[in-house]
C-alpha positions, -999 to 999 in steps of 0.1 A, spaced: -511 -104 -766 -486 -82 -747 -511 -79 -718 -520 -117 -716 -482 -126 -717 -478 -100 -687 -506 -118 -667 -490 -151 -677 -459 -138 -662 -472 -128 -630 -491 -159 -624 -460 -182 -633 -439 -159 -610 -465 -161 -580 -469 -199 -583 -430 -201 -583 -430 -182 -552 -453 -207 -535 -432 -235 -549 -399 -221 -537 -413 -212 -504 -426 -247 -500 -391 -260 -510 -374 -239 -484 -394 -258 -457 -393 -296 -470 -364 -317 -480 -378 -327 -514 -352 -315 -540 -379 -320 -570 -397 -289 -556 -365 -268 -566 -367 -281 -602 -403 -272 -607 -398 -241 -591 -371 -231 -614 -389 -245 -645 -418 -222 -635 -396 -193 -630 -377 -199 -664 -408 -199 -685 -422 -170 -666 -388 -152 -675 -394 -161 -711 -429 -147 -712 -416 -116 -692 -386 -114 -718 -412 -112 -750 -434 -86 -729 -403 -62 -725 -392 -67 -760 -425 -61 -775 -430 -32 -755 -396 -18 -764 -403 -22 -801 -437 -6 -800 -427 24 -780 -410 54 -795 -370 54 -796 -371 87 -780 -400 83 -750 -387 74 -719 -399 47 -700 -429 50 -675 -424 41 -640 -446 7 -643 -423 1 -672 -392 5 -652 -406 -17 -622 -411 -43 -648 -376 -41 -660 -366 -41 -623 -385 -74 -618 -369 -90 -651 -333 -83 -639 -341 -98 -604 -350 -130 -621 -319 -125 -648 -295 -125 -616 -315 -152 -598 -311 -174 -629 -274 -165 -637 -267 -173 -598 -284 -206 -600 -266 -217 -629 -232 -210 -613 -237 -217 -578 -271 -242 -578 -283 -223 -546 -320 -231 -550 -334 -215 -519 -322 -180 -533 -354 -183 -554 -376 -182 -521 -362 -145 -515 -359 -132 -548 -391 -144 -569 -414 -129 -542 -398 -92 -547 -402 -99 -584 -437 -107 -578 -444 -75 -559 -425 -52 -582 -448 -66 -610 -480 -62 -590 -470 -27 -586 -463 -22 -623 -498 -35 -629 -516 -17 -605 -499 18 -611 -514 38 -639 -492 49 -668 -481 87 -661 -461 109 -684 -423 115 -674 -419 148 -658 -386 157 -680 -385 154 -717 -358 131 -730 -328 150 -743 -301 128 -761 -319 99 -744 -302 109 -711 -334 100 -693 -333 64 -710 -297 58 -694 -309 77 -661 -338 53 -655 -321 21 -666 -287 26 -648 -307 38 -618 -328 4 -619 -295 -16 -623 -283 0 -594 -312 -8 -574 -311 -43 -584 -275 -47 -569 -289 -33 -538 -314 -57 -537 -295 -86 -542 -271 -76 -513 -303 -70 -492 -314 -106 -501 -279 -120 -493 -278 -100 -458 -313 -112 -449 -301 -149 -456 -267 -143 -438 -288 -130 -406 -312 -159 -407 -284 -185 -412 -264 -168 -384 -293 -170 -359 -299 -205 -368 -262 -214 -365 -259 -198 -329 -293 -213 -317 -283 -246 -330 -316 -250 -351 -302 -274 -378 -333 -277 -398 -343 -279 -433 -339 -241 -439 -303 -244 -423 -293 -270 -445 -303 -251 -477 -289 -217 -471 -255 -210 -482 -224 -206 -458 -220 -173 -442 -187 -167 -459 -204 -171 -495 -233 -147 -483 -208 -123 -471 -190 -124 -503 -222 -121 -523 -234 -89 -503 -201 -74 -510 -199 -79 -546 -237 -68 -551 -228 -33 -536 -196 -31 -556 -216 -36 -588 -245 -18 -576 -228 15 -563 -213 28 -596 -245 22 -616 -265 41 -592 -239 69 -595 -240 69 -631 -278 70 -630 -276 101 -607 -253 119 -626 -273 114 -661 -305 122 -642 -289 154 -631 -277 160 -667 -312 156 -680 -328 180 -653 -300 207 -661 -308 205 -698 -345 204 -694 -350 228 -664 -317 246 -659 -309 231 -625 -290 200 -620 -309 193 -582 -343 207 -573 -342 190 -538 -375 173 -540 -380 143 -517 -372 119 -547 -339 133 -554 -331 138 -517 -336 102 -507 -316 93 -539 -286 112 -525 -291 98 -490 -294 62 -507 -260 73 -525 -244 84 -496 -253 56 -475 -240 30 -498 -207 49 -502 -202 49 -467 -210 11 -465 -186 4 -496 -159 24 -479 -162 4 -448 -161 -28 -464 -132 -18 -484 -110 -1 -461 -121 -6 -424 -131 -42 -431 -168 -40 -423 -181 -76 -429 -207 -103 -415 -236 -94 -394 -227 -53 -393 -227 -55 -434 -258 -73 -434 -277 -50 -410 -266 -23 -430 -276 -35 -465 -310 -42 -450 -312 -4 -438 -299 8 -469 -327 -14 -490 -351 8 -471 -338 39 -486 -341 21 -519 -377 16 -512 -384 52 -497 -365 66 -531 -391 45 -552 -421 56 -532 -411 89 -537 -410 84 -576 -447 70 -572 -461 98 -551 -442 125 -577 -460 105 -607 -494 111 -590 -488 147 -582 -482 146 -544 -448 158 -546 -437 187 -567 
């Protein structure tokens, strides 16, 4: 039942992706309602999958990486639906739903692996959850940055096409970019701290400096500089958009490190 619902979720998100991309290139507003309907139904099925797996799992067992990826995809869709409900930005789904699909495909393709750390006082649960929530914040900042750069290019080249009319104003995208970093950074910080506590209890060392941890710290430092620049120096607009696109590459590299470590490629 759970496996079937997972496949239904993946299919619905995939169809919604095609529908959203078609909407972004056509003037039909009906496509946006169809896309949102498919996404909402997929989100309901996804919620059932996560709830069922959480209920069946041991309360002390930490989540596997595929489960964490599934949760990451679920949070992306949740953010999309919340932003859609508040601001009615239909085109946002054209950028966020594909990311959820990629995450779920990876979750389905990767084999279940045993965690490298044993859960102690559930700190590993907190580490995974907080780290993924931070990654979601940076993902939204990345999407806002990409949309900003596209809208800026269309505006400067005077290509007032269908996509231009559906993208939000540059000021809104810049604000969304900043708020996403403001929310994501403290969550990532707490995720790194709880992960270090788990490592100290299990191995006697807060940091082992493997590629996974190194990239996590590089990501944290990068976003710290970006956040500091935005709040103090006043980095905005195109510079901030480019920086968040680069920062998202650090997030991806950190996730790649987790995958390689889970397969024994990294020690």
